N, C-alpha and C positions, 0 to 999 in steps of 0.2 A: 463376457467380462464380469467378474465378481468385484464390485466396488463398494460392497456394503460395509467394509471396515471403517470407512471413513465417517459415515454417519453414526456407526456404533461408538467410535471414538468420541464424537461430539456428545452422544447420550451419556456415555460414562462420566464425562465432565460434569454434564448437568446433574447427574445422579450424585456426584460428590458435593455439589452446592446444596442438594436437598438434604442429604444425610449430615453433612457438616453443620448446617443450620439448625438441625434438631438436636445435635449432641454437643456443640460448643456454643456458649452464650455469646452475644454480640457486644461490641465495645465501641466507643467513640473517642476521637483524639481532639484535644483542645490544647491550648497554651500550657495547661497544667499537666499534660501527659494523657495516658489512656485511662478511661474509667469504664467500668462494666455497665451495660445498658439493659441486661436481661436477655432473654431468648427472643430472637426474631426468625422464626422458621419459615422457609419457603413452602408453599403448599403445591399440590399437583396442578392446580388450576393456574398457577403462576407460570408453568411451562407453556400452557396454551396461550396465556396472555402475552408472553415475552415477544414472540414474532409480531403480535399486533401492536404492542407497545413500541416495537422497533420502528414501525411506520409513523406512529405519533411523535415519538422522541426524536425523529430524524431532523426536526426543525428547532431542537433545543441547544444543540452544540453551538456556542456562540464564538465570534471572533471579535477582536478589538480593532478599532479604528486608530488612526494616527495620533489621536489625542488621548488615547487610553480608554475611551468609553466603548460599551457594548453597542454595536450598531446593526449587526446583521447576523443571521443564523446560517450555519452550514448544515446541509441535509446529507446524512448518511444514506438514506434511501435513494438519493440521486446516483449513488454509486451503481445500483441495479439498472438505472436508466441507461448509464454510460455502457454498461455490459451489453444490453440489449441493442443499443444504437450502434455499438462497435460491430456486432454481428451482422446488422442490416447494411453498414457501410462497406464491409468487405464483400458482401453478396453483390452489392452494386458495382463494386470495382471488378469483380469476377465476371459480371455480365457484360462489361465493356469489351472483353476480349484483349483489350491493350495490356491490362494488368498481367494476364497470362503470358504475354510476350515479354513483359518486364521480368517476370519470374524465370521464365525460360533463359533469358540472355544472361541473367545473374548466375543461375545455376551452371550454364555453359562456361562462364568465365572462371567459376570456382570449382568445377568438378575434379580438377588435378590439383587444387590447392584447398581442398574441403577443410583441412585442420586450421588453416589461416582464417577462413570465415567463421569457424566455430570459436576460435580464440578471440578474434575481433568482435564477434557478437556478445560474447561473455564480458569482455573488458568494457564494451559500449554501454551495456545495461548496468554493469556495476558502477561505472563512473557517472551515468546518467542518474542513478538512484542516489548516489553519493553527494553529487554536486547540485542537481536539480531538485531531486527528491519528491517528484509528484508521481506516486505510484500508479494513479489512474491513467496518467498519460502514458506511462510506460506499457500499461496494459493495452493501450489502443495500438502501439506500435508492434507489439509481440506477435500478432497473427502474421504479419508479413514476414518476420524473420523465422518463425516456426515452419512456415510453408517451405521456404528455401532450405532450412536444415533438414526437413523430412525429405525433400526431393534430392538432398545430397546424401541420402541414405544413413542419416543419423536417427537413432532410435527415439522414441518418445521421451524416454527418461533423460538422454543426452540433451535433447531439445529443451526440455524443462530445466535442466542444469544451466544451459547457456542463456536462459531468458529470465524465468521466474526466480530461479535460485540467485542468480546475479543480482537481481533487483533486491531480494531479501538481504544479501550480504552487504550491498551498498547502504542500506538502512542502518546496519550495525555500525559501520564506519562513516557515517554521514558527516560530511564536511561543512557544506553550505546547503544541504537539503532542506527545503522549506517545511516538510511535513515532519521533520525531527528537529533539526538545529533551530528553525524558526519558532517552533513551540518552546524548545529550551530557553531561548532567548527572552521570549515575551512572558514567560511564566516565571523565570528565576532571574531576570534582570541581568542576563549574560550578554556578551557580544560575540560576533562572529570570529573574533580573533582569539577567544578563549580556548586555550589548549590546542591551537591550530596546529602547531608542530607535531605534537603527539598524535593527533588525528591523521595528519599526512603520513606519518610513519606507520600507523596502523593500517592505513589504507594500502600502502605498498606491501605490507606484510601480508594482509589478507589476499591481495591479488596474486602473489607468489605462491602462497599455499594453496589457494583455490585452483590454480592452473596446474601445479604439480598433482593435486589430488584428482583432477579430471583425467590426467594422463595416464595414471596408473590404477584407478580404481575400476575393478571389474563390476559390470552391471548385472543386476538380477534379470532373469528371463521374463519377457513379458509377451502376452499374446498379441498376435498381429491384429490391427484394427485401424481402420481409416478414421481420421478425425477431421478431414476437411472434405468439402464438396469438390468434385473434379474441377480442376482450373482449366478455364476456357481459353484458347489461343485463336487469335484471328490475325493473320500476318499482315493484313492491310492496315491495321490499326496502329497508330503511334502512341507511345506511352508518355511522351514528353509532357502533355497537359497534366497527367496524373502526378508525375514527378514534381513539376513546378508548383502545383497547388498544394501537394503534400508538404514541401518545404516551407512554403509561404504560411500555411495555416498552423503547421507545427511551431513556428516561430511565434506566431500570434497567441497560440494556446499557452505556450511557456510564459510569455509576457503577462498575460492575463491571469494565469493560475499561480504563478510563483509570487510569494508574498515578500516583496522587497523590503517593506518596513520591518517585518519580523526578523529577518535575516541581517540586513544591512543597515536597519533604521533609516531607510531612504524613503521619503514619500514622494519622490519625483513621478512615478507612474500614477499614483493616487491623485496627484495634483494635475497630471496630464489628463486623467480621466474627467476630473472636475472641470478643467478648461474646456475640453471637448464637449461635454454636456451643456456648458453655458454658451457655447458658439451660436451666435444668431446672425440671420441675414434680414435686415430691415425689421428688427425686432422679433423675428420668427425663430424659435429655438429649433434650427434645422437639424442639428445632430441628435439631440434628444428625441425628436419625432421620428427620425429615420431609424435610429437604433433601439429605441423603446427604452424600458427600464433595465438595461443590461447592468450586471453587477460591476463594481469598480475594478480597475486593474489591480491584480494582486489578490482578489478575493473571489475569483470564479470558483463556483461549485460545479457539481456534476450536471446541474441543469444547464448552465452556460455552455459547459464543454460539449454536451450532447447537441445543444442548438448549433454550435459552430461545426460539429461533425456532420449534422443533417444538411446544413447549408452547402458544406462541401460535396456531400453525396449528391444533392440536387443539381449542383453546377456540373459535376462529372456526368450526370444522367443527360443533362441538357447537351453538353459538348459531344457525347457519344450517342446521341438520339435514342435514349432508352425510354420506352413508352411508359405510360402510367400503369398499365396492366403488368409490365415487366417489374416495376418499382414495388408493386404490391407483392408480386411473387417473391422478390428479394427480401422484403420485410418479413414475410412468412418464414422464409428459409433461415434468415438471420436470427430471428427470435427463437425459432425451434433449435438451433445449434447452440445458443447461449442460454437456453432455459435451465439445463442442469447446473451451470456455472452460477446463475443467479440464485437458484435453490440453496446451493451449498453455501453461498456467501451469507444468505439469510440465516441458515442454520448456525454458522460460525458466530454470529452476533448474539445468539440467544443467551448464553451465560453472562456476556457483558451487559445485556439489557436487565437481566435479573439482578445483577449486582448494583448497577448504578441508578436504575430507574424504580425497580421494585423494592430492592434491599435499601437503597440510599446509603447514607454515611454510616449507618449502624449494621454491621454484618459480623458474621463469625470470623471472616478473614481478618478484620481489624484487630480481633482479639489475638490471633496467631501472630500478626505483625507486632503487637504489643508486647507479646512474650519474648519475641527476637529482640525488640528494641530495648527492653529492660536489661538484657543480658549483654548485648554487644554493640549498643548504639554509638559507643565511642570509636569503633572501628568502622569508618565511612564506607570502605569498599565491601567488606563482608556483609554489613547490615543491608546496604542498598542492594546487593546482589541477590540476597535471599529474599528480601521484601519484593523486589522485582519479579523474581521467579514464581513466588507465591500468587502474586496478582496476575502475572503475565500467562499463567496457564489458563486462566479464565477470560482474561481481557486482551484481545488480539490487536486493539487499536491504541497507538502510542499517545494520543491526546488523553483518551479516558483513563489509561494507566497513569499517566503523569498527574492528571487531576486527583486520582485516588491516593497517590503518594506525595503529592507536591507539598501539602502542609507539614507533613512529617519530616520530609527532607529539609525544607526551608527553615523549619524551627530547630532542627537538630545540629546543623553545621554552619560554621562561620564561612565567610565569602570565599577564602582560599580553598576550603575544603568542599564547599558546596559545588563548585564546578566539576570536581573530580567525582563527586556522588551522583551528579546529573549524567556525567559521561558513562559511569558504570550502569545507571539505569537504562540509558539509551542503548549500551551494548548488550546488557543481559537480556533486555526485552527483545532485541533484534535476533539474539540466539535462541530464545524460547520460541520465537516465530518460525524458526526453521523446522519445528517438529510438533508444535501444539496444533491441534485440530481446531482451535479458535482462532488461528492466524488467517486473516482474510485473504492476503495475497497467496498464501500457500495453498489454501483450499480452492481458490479460484484456479490456480495453475494445475493442480492435481485433477480437477474435474474437467477442465479444458482439454488437457492432454490424455485424460483417461488412464491415469496412473494409480493403481491401488495404494492406499495409504500404507499398508504393511510392507510393501515393496519399496516405498520411499524411505521408511525408517531403517530398513536393512541396508539401504545404500548409503544414507546420510549419517548414521550414528558415529562413525569414525571421525569424519570431518567434523562434526559437532563437538566431539571431545577435544580434538586438536585445536580448534578455534577457541573453545571455552578455557583450555589451558593457557593459550597464547594471551587471550583477553584478560583473564585474572592476573596472570604474571605481569602484564604490561601495566595494569591498573594498579597493582601492589607496588611496582617499582615507581610509578608516578606518585604514590602515596608517600614513599620513603623520600623522594626528592623533594 
């Protein structure tokens, strides 16, 4: 399998950063506009430093508490931990034999209704992304669905479309997703009701276009290749404990990871956490000592998510009498399977680290944005669309991109136009993430399902153009209204 085009695409993006920084002088934005700051070129050693800075910077992305103060850091590097723990968790599931029985029964039930399962999976992940909006939780669920889809004889590319692509599309039309709408609300003082009707209409439009495209688009041919270890089946093993534990822990993970304050301005879950931690018996802080320093509800990072996943894996190991030696074997298998995914995830972050940590606020991209700003700043949709595209090619994380453009957008548009500009940024960044090799979730999916990057581009470019036209048309119509 030749999959080197993906890392080559990332190298090209890095090369553009290097060359651009040497040719175009840097600028900085302030309340008075853009001003030149001289050249700020990247060096070759910066490329080597970037992945190392990634692990250092992972603790710098901050979140806000309910009173608006900075209280804790979110770790990018914990995403890698979730990737590896997910691999270990599914290896443990497979070792039970009961998981194989579950897969077998679902496949048997849908073998004559495979299209129904395919469409249902697609809509589920699109809705999960748009409403819940925690991509890393979606990633934890995806291996279960990919196994079933592949056993229903869907190709790797179709399986990617129904899972990873559906999540990416959900980000574009996020309605209440914490990783998108939550960031918009807290950074730009918006509310969940802002443009809610338009977002709902866009969501329905994207679902229709997505389903129609899946039905009629011919796939490029791919080499046959296994992506999963052989699923173990043991007829005497019941999968009821797995199903019940999975549902229970998924609810817990959503409650803990979904930032209710960012999206709904509700501090109920945060206050529930505070009350839980303050619970005492005879003056002894029982809850705090049992659970330890667990992150507050609504602020769970990949560390806590991984902890919960490990706990669930240990419980399943105990229920199904999996030995310690078998657990070690599962750990090795899971880490090995997810190693390529983790490597590509790290590579996809390098351009973002170079811009935000090594380059800082003064980069040549700011000069390019300033040029666009000086010519079309009064046109909210075109300006934001172009600025987001320019930054989005290099920055695959929505928080980081929003931070880079936030001051420009907030300073340029009044309240009624600001919400439209933010929606434009959300949609354009989501669209860019369908094709850019810096898109974390795209890169994770392509590497997990072993899909060559060039094959993906040949499949998605028409859908990308259709969605781009629909999105810009809809946004311009909103601008007129």
